[in-house]
C-alpha positions in Angstrom: 115.0 118.8 91.6 116.2 115.1 91.7 117.8 114.1 88.3 115.3 111.1 88.2 112.5 113.6 88.1 113.5 115.4 85.3 114.0 112.3 82.9 112.1 111.2 79.9 110.5 107.6 80.4 113.1 106.4 77.8 116.0 107.7 79.5 114.6 106.5 83.1 114.4 102.9 81.7 117.7 103.1 80.1 119.3 104.4 83.4 117.5 102.0 85.8 118.7 99.3 83.6 122.2 100.1 85.1 121.5 100.0 88.7 122.6 97.2 90.9 122.3 98.9 94.2 126.1 98.3 94.8 127.5 101.4 93.6 125.8 103.9 96.0 127.5 107.4 96.9 126.0 106.7 100.3 126.0 103.7 102.9 123.2 101.4 101.5 120.0 100.9 103.5 118.1 97.6 104.2 118.8 95.2 101.2 116.4 93.9 98.8 116.3 90.8 97.0 115.1 90.2 93.4 114.2 86.8 91.9 113.2 85.8 88.3 110.6 83.1 89.3 108.8 81.8 86.2 106.0 79.9 87.8 104.3 78.6 91.2 105.1 75.3 92.4 107.4 73.1 94.6 110.5 75.4 93.6 109.2 78.4 95.4 110.4 77.2 98.9 114.0 77.2 97.5 113.7 80.6 96.3 112.2 81.9 99.1 114.8 80.6 101.2 117.7 82.1 98.9 116.0 85.4 98.8 115.5 85.6 102.8 119.4 84.8 103.1 120.1 87.4 100.6 118.3 90.0 103.0 120.2 88.8 106.0 118.0 85.9 107.2 114.9 85.7 109.1 115.5 83.7 111.8 116.4 86.3 114.1 113.3 88.2 113.1 110.7 85.2 113.6 112.3 82.7 115.6 109.8 81.9 118.7 107.3 84.6 117.7 103.9 85.2 116.5 103.9 86.4 112.8 100.9 88.3 111.2 101.0 87.9 107.5 98.5 90.4 105.7 97.3 88.8 102.4 96.5 91.1 99.3 93.1 89.2 98.2 91.1 92.3 97.3 87.6 91.8 96.1 84.9 89.0 96.0 86.7 85.6 95.2 84.2 85.2 92.4 85.3 88.3 90.5 87.7 87.1 88.0 89.3 87.3 84.8 87.6 84.9 82.4 89.3 81.4 82.9 91.3 82.3 85.6 91.3 81.9 89.5 92.0 85.2 91.3 95.5 83.9 92.7 96.7 83.8 89.0 95.9 87.6 88.6 94.9 90.0 91.0 95.2 88.2 94.5 98.4 86.6 96.1 98.8 83.2 94.8 98.1 80.2 97.4 101.1 78.4 96.4 103.5 81.4 97.5 101.4 81.9 100.9 101.9 78.1 101.6 105.5 78.4 100.8 106.0 81.7 102.8 104.5 79.8 105.7 106.4 76.6 105.8 109.7 79.0 105.5 108.4 80.9 108.2 107.8 77.7 110.5 111.2 76.4 109.5 112.9 79.7 110.4 111.0 78.9 113.9 108.0 81.1 114.0 106.0 79.9 116.9 102.4 81.1 115.3 101.5 82.3 112.2 98.4 84.5 111.3 97.0 84.9 107.7 94.7 87.9 107.6 92.6 90.2 105.5 89.6 92.7 105.8 87.3 90.6 103.7 84.0 92.2 102.5 80.7 90.8 103.7 78.5 90.7 106.8 79.5 87.3 108.1 83.0 86.3 106.8 84.9 83.3 107.6 88.4 83.8 106.1 88.9 80.2 105.2 85.7 79.9 103.3 86.3 83.0 101.7 89.5 81.6 100.3 88.0 78.2 99.4 85.6 79.9 97.1 88.8 81.3 95.1 90.1 77.8 94.8 92.8 77.8 97.8 93.6 74.7 99.4 93.3 76.0 103.0 94.2 72.5 104.6 97.7 72.6 102.7 98.3 75.9 104.1 97.2 75.2 107.3 99.6 72.4 107.5 102.7 74.1 106.1 103.9 75.1 109.5 103.4 74.0 112.8 100.4 76.5 113.8 98.7 78.6 111.2 95.6 80.4 111.9 93.2 82.5 109.8 91.4 85.5 110.7 89.2 88.1 108.9 90.2 91.6 110.4 87.2 93.3 108.8 85.7 93.7 112.3 86.4 92.6 115.8 86.9 89.1 115.1 88.1 86.9 117.6 89.0 89.6 120.1 87.3 91.5 122.7 88.3 95.0 122.0 90.1 97.0 118.9 93.5 98.0 119.2 94.4 101.7 119.1 97.9 102.1 117.3 99.1 105.7 117.3 101.1 107.0 114.2 104.7 107.2 115.2 105.4 110.0 112.5 103.7 113.3 112.2 100.3 112.3 110.9 98.9 113.4 107.5 95.3 112.5 107.9 94.5 110.0 111.0 96.7 110.5 114.2 95.7 106.8 115.4 93.8 103.8 113.8 91.4 101.6 115.8 92.2 97.9 114.3 91.7 94.2 114.8 93.7 92.7 117.7 95.6 90.9 115.2 97.6 93.6 114.1 98.9 94.6 117.8 98.7 91.1 119.4 101.8 89.9 117.0 105.6 90.2 117.2 106.2 90.6 113.3 103.9 91.9 110.6 104.5 90.6 107.2 103.0 92.5 104.2 102.3 89.8 101.2 101.3 92.1 98.4 100.8 91.5 94.8 102.5 93.7 92.2 100.0 95.5 90.1 99.2 98.7 88.7 96.2 100.8 90.8 93.3 102.9 89.4 93.7 105.3 92.1 97.2 105.2 93.5 99.1 104.2 90.4 100.9 101.2 91.9 99.9 98.8 94.8 102.9 97.1 96.4 103.7 96.3 100.2 102.7 99.7 101.5 99.5 100.0 99.5 98.5 96.5 100.8 98.4 97.9 104.2 95.1 99.8 103.3 93.3 96.7 104.0 94.2 96.4 107.6 91.6 98.9 108.3 88.2 97.2 109.4 85.2 97.9 107.7 83.3 98.1 110.8 85.0 101.4 111.4 86.1 102.6 108.1 83.7 101.1 105.9 80.9 102.9 104.3 78.2 101.6 106.6 80.2 102.1 109.7 78.2 103.2 112.6 78.2 106.9 113.3 78.8 106.6 117.0 79.9 102.7 117.4 81.5 100.2 115.0 79.0 98.4 112.8 80.0 94.5 113.5 78.3 93.6 110.1 79.6 95.6 107.7 79.1 95.0 103.9 82.4 96.2 102.7 83.9 99.2 100.9 85.6 102.1 102.4 85.2 104.7 100.0 83.1 107.4 101.9 85.5 107.5 105.0 89.0 106.8 103.5 89.0 107.8 100.0 86.8 110.7 99.8 86.6 111.6 103.6 82.7 112.3 103.0 82.1 111.0 106.6 84.1 110.2 109.6 84.6 107.2 111.3 82.3 106.3 114.5 83.0 108.9 117.0 84.5 106.1 119.0 87.6 106.1 117.0 90.2 108.8 116.2 89.1 111.5 114.1 90.8 113.3 111.4 93.6 115.8 112.3 92.1 118.5 109.7 88.5 118.5 108.6 89.4 120.9 105.8 92.2 119.2 104.0 92.2 118.0 100.4 89.4 115.5 99.7 90.7 114.1 96.5 91.5 110.4 96.9 95.0 110.8 95.0 95.9 113.1 97.9 94.2 111.3 100.8 95.0 107.7 100.1 98.7 107.7 99.8 98.9 109.8 102.8 96.7 107.5 104.9 99.0 104.7 103.7 102.2 106.6 105.4 100.0 107.3 108.5 99.5 103.4 108.5 102.9 102.6 108.0 103.7 104.8 111.0 100.9 103.0 113.1 101.6 99.4 112.2 105.1 99.2 110.8 105.7 96.5 108.2 108.5 94.1 109.4 108.9 92.2 106.1 107.7 93.0 102.5 107.1 90.1 100.0 105.8 91.3 96.7 104.4 88.6 94.2 105.0 89.6 90.5 105.1 85.7 89.3 101.6 86.5 87.5 99.4 89.3 87.9 97.5 91.8 85.9 98.2 95.5 84.6 96.2 98.5 84.0 94.4 98.3 87.5 94.4 96.3 90.6 91.4 93.9 89.2 89.0 92.9 86.7 86.7 95.4 87.6 89.0 98.0 86.1 88.4 98.6 82.3 91.3 97.9 80.5 93.1 95.7 82.9 94.6 92.3 81.8 96.9 89.4 83.1 100.4 89.3 82.6 103.3 87.1 83.9 106.3 89.1 84.8 107.7 86.0 86.6 109.1 88.2 89.6 109.3 88.2 93.4 110.9 91.1 95.4 111.5 90.7 99.2 112.9 93.1 101.7 112.8 94.2 105.5 111.9 97.8 104.7 108.7 98.6 102.8 109.9 101.6 101.1 112.9 100.2 99.8 111.2 97.0 98.8 108.5 99.1 97.1 111.0 101.2 95.4 112.8 98.3 93.8 109.6 96.6 92.8 108.6 99.7 90.9 111.9 99.8 89.2 111.6 96.4 87.9 108.0 97.2 86.9 109.8 99.7 84.5 108.7 102.8 86.6 110.8 105.6 88.0 110.2 105.1 92.0 110.8 109.0 92.1 108.1 110.0 89.8 106.2 113.0 90.9 102.3 113.1 91.0 101.0 113.0 87.5 104.1 111.5 86.1 104.6 107.7 85.4 102.4 105.3 87.3 101.2 108.3 89.2 99.1 109.8 86.4 95.8 107.9 87.1 92.5 107.4 85.1 90.1 110.3 85.6 87.0 109.5 87.5 83.4 109.4 85.8 82.3 112.7 85.1 85.7 114.4 85.3 87.8 115.9 82.7 91.3 116.6 82.4 90.8 120.4 82.9 89.6 119.2 86.7 93.4 118.9 87.1 92.8 115.6 89.2 94.2 113.3 86.9 97.0 112.4 89.4 98.1 110.5 92.6 100.8 111.4 94.9 104.0 109.0 94.9 103.4 107.2 98.4 107.1 106.2 98.4 108.4 109.6 98.3 106.0 110.5 101.1 107.0 107.8 103.3 110.3 108.5 102.7 110.2 112.0 104.0 108.2 110.7 107.0 111.2 108.7 107.8 109.9 105.3 107.1 112.5 104.1 104.6 114.6 105.3 101.5 113.1 105.5 98.1 116.6 106.0 96.5 117.7 103.6 94.4 121.3 104.6 94.9 121.3 103.8 98.6 119.4 100.3 98.2 121.6 97.3 98.1 119.8 95.2 95.4 120.9 91.7 95.8 119.9 88.5 93.6 118.8 89.5 90.2 119.9 92.8 89.1 117.1 95.5 88.0 118.2 95.5 84.1 117.8 91.6 84.1 114.5 91.5 85.9 112.5 94.2 84.6 109.0 93.8 83.1 107.6 97.1 81.5 104.2 97.3 82.9 103.2 100.3 80.7 104.2 98.5 77.5 102.2 95.6 78.6 99.3 97.6 79.6 99.4 99.7 76.4 100.6 96.6 74.1 
C-alpha cells in the first residue's frame, strides 16, 4: 500500500506542504505550473504566458493548428449563487477564456473553437453565454479566429465522429461525439477547480464528461437514433446505466457491471480520456465554490482560492490541483474528497457513500502519473499555494 494512502488528513497536509516536485526518486513526467492569481483582469495574460513558458511553451503545440477548448459551464446560466454571476463561482470565468484565446492566438493558433454541451433543445452557444453576463464579442476578437459551438448534438456537423478508447475500456469501447472533437489538432480542457457531489472533485478529467452529446447520452436520447433536440441531463445513461445510448451508438462492454455512479462516472471519464486525449489542461481556481459543483448542491458556497494550475498531462495536472486544494491525490474510494454525499433515500449502511479516484484509475490505464514525487511542479510551491477546500467547506 502506498505510504500516502495510510496517512491521516493532518499528516497528508503536512507532507504535501513539503513537496515541490524537484526531489523525485524517478524521472519527472510532464511538468505542471502553479500560480497564485488573486483576481481576474488585465494581468491574466502575463500570468498565462509565464505559466505556458514554465511547462515548456505552447507554440509547437498550437502553431498553425485548430484548437478546440472545452469550457466548464455546467448548468443553466440563470442558476446562480445570490448576487454572483456563474463565472465568479461554478463556471470558468470569461476573462480567463478571453485571455486563453489571446495567448493561444499569440502562440500561432490558426483557429480556436470554444465548445460545451449546453442543456436545452435549441441552443446557440453565444446566446447561452451572454445570458450569464459574458462579453462574447470581446472573446471573439481576442484571437484571429474564434468560433463557438454547442456540442450537445450534431451542431454544424454532418455526422457524429466515432472515437475509440485507446486503452482497455471500462464502460464504453468508443463514443459518438460532435465533429469538433475529431476535427481538431489540439484539445484543451479549461475546467473549474471544484468539489463534486458524485465524484469528489471536478478538474480537467471530469470536465470531459461534458463532451458527450445529450442527443446520444441524454435522458431523452432516442432508442434507435440520436434525438437532435434533447432537453439535457445524462443521468439515466451515464450516471446510472438504467438505459443504453441509441442502438446507432456503441453500447456498454458489460451490461452486468456495477450501476452505482461512484463506480461508473470515474471509469467513463477514463474511457473518455482514452478516446479524446487532453493535450492541455487549464484549471481555474481564482474564484470557485466548495461543497459541490454548483449552487444546486446543498451546502455549497463561493470561495476565492486565487489559483491557476496548467499542465500538458491531465492526470498530473489534476494531481497537483488536488494537492493545492488540500486533498490527498492518492486517496482511495471513501477517503478524503472521494467520501461523497449520500443520495436521497440512502443510508450509510448501504455502503455507497464513495467515489473511485479518477486520477488513480487514469494512472492505471496509462494516461499519466498521479504521483506527486514524479511530477515537476513549477511556479508557486504547493505549500505556498495550498487552499484547504475541506476546511473552507466546513468553516
